[in-house]
Every structure is written in structure tokens, then in C-alpha cells.
N, C-alpha and C positions, 0 to 999 in steps of 0.2 A: 609118473609123468603128468605134467599139468595139461589140463584140457584147453584146446585152442578154440576160441570163438572168433570167427572171422566177420561176423556181422554181414554187411552187404558188399564187402570187398570182392568176393568171388563173383557175385552176380554182376557187379559193376564192370569188372574186368571183361567178363564174357559179353556183356551188352556192348561194350566199346568195340570189341573185336567183331561182333556181328554187324555193328554199324559201319565198320570199315569195308565190309564185304557187300554192302548194299548194292544191288544191281548185278551181282554175280549170278551164274546160271545154276539152277536146281539146288542141290544140297549145300553147295558152297556158300550160299547166302542165308541158309536156314539153320544149319546144324553146326555147333561149336567145333566139333572135331574136324570137319571138312573146311570150315571157315579158317581155322588156324593154319591148315596146310596151304590154303589158297593165299593167305596173307604172306606166309613165308616165301612162297613161290613168287608172288607179285613183288615182294621186296627185293628178291634176287634179280629179277628182270629190271626193276627200276634202278638198282645200283649199277648194273652192267650198262644199261642204256643211257645213263647220264654220260658215260664215256663215249658210247657209240654215237650219240647225237652230235658230238663235236666232229667226229670223222665224217658223218653224213653231210653236215653243213659245209665242211671244207670241200667235199666232192661236188656238192651242188654249185658252190662258188666257182670251182675250176671249170665245170661244164659251161656255166654262164659266160665266164671270161673267154673260154675257148670259142664259143659260138660267136660272140661279139668280135673277137679277133679275126675269125674267118671272114666275117662281113667286111673287114678291112684288109683282106688279102694277107693275113698273117696266121701262123699256127700259134697255139697257146705257148709252146716252148720258145718260139722266136719272140713273141710279145714280151714274155717275162724276162728273157735274156736282154732285150732292148731296154726294158725298164731298169734292170740291174746295171747295165752299162751307163745309163743316164743318171744313175743314183736317185731314181724316183722311189721313195719309200712309201708306197701305198699297199696296204694289206689286201688280201684276196676278197675279204668281205666288202670293203669299200669299192674295190674295182668292180665286183659283181653288181653291187647296187648302182654304180655309175653306168654300167653297161645296160641295165634294165631301165633306169629312170632318166638318164641323161646321155643318150647315144652320141650327141654331138661332142660333148666333152671327152667321151671315151675315144671317139674317132680322132680327136686332136692328139690325145696321148699316144694312140696307136700310130699316127703319122710320125710323131717324133721318134718312136721306137723303130719304125721302118727306116727312117732316114739314118739313124745310127747304124742299123744293120748293113745298109748299102754302102756306107762310108768305110 
């Protein structure tokens, strides 16, 4: 069986892995075995949380829209129903941003939604 000479590949791979765990606690940043486990675990969390982030932002936007709608004497569901009836196609991200940065414009939209509901 031929002899395998790796040169610096093994050390380079391990150094790269240890550089990824810089700032981790205790052995996870110092020892290769523990660093490898920590990187695997961190990768699982980052994969999962790229999807969770989308859910969390949607929840945040809904909370912001609901709070702004209540300031205009509407519930979130009434507000969204009124927008659908008016065929106003603004997504939640834009509506939440409008509620925070431009309350007057949001109040105007909420007034239109309220008028559609009462009619």
C-alpha cells in the first residue's frame, strides 16, 4: 500500500476549523475535537434559523400593524379585511414600516379600510 504524505493539508484544515470557533467558550475554541462538534452544532442552528428568521419577522410586522390599527380603532383582522376589499396590495413588511415611520399615511389607509367595513 502506498504511503500517504499530506504535507500541511491536515494542519491547514484544523487551523481553519479552529479559526471558525474563535470566541467560543473553553475547549470549543481551543481543541479540534470539541471545535468540530461546536461547528456542526452551530451549522445546524444557522440552517434552521434562516427559516425561523422569516417567521419571526412576519410576527413582528403583524404586531406592529395590529398596534397601529388599534390606534385607528380597528383590529388587525378588520384592517387586513378592509385592505383586501379595497384591493390594496401592500405586503406586511411595507405596512409595518409605514406604521412606524409614517403614521399619517397609515392612518389614511386605515380610514379607507374603516369606511369600506362600515359600508
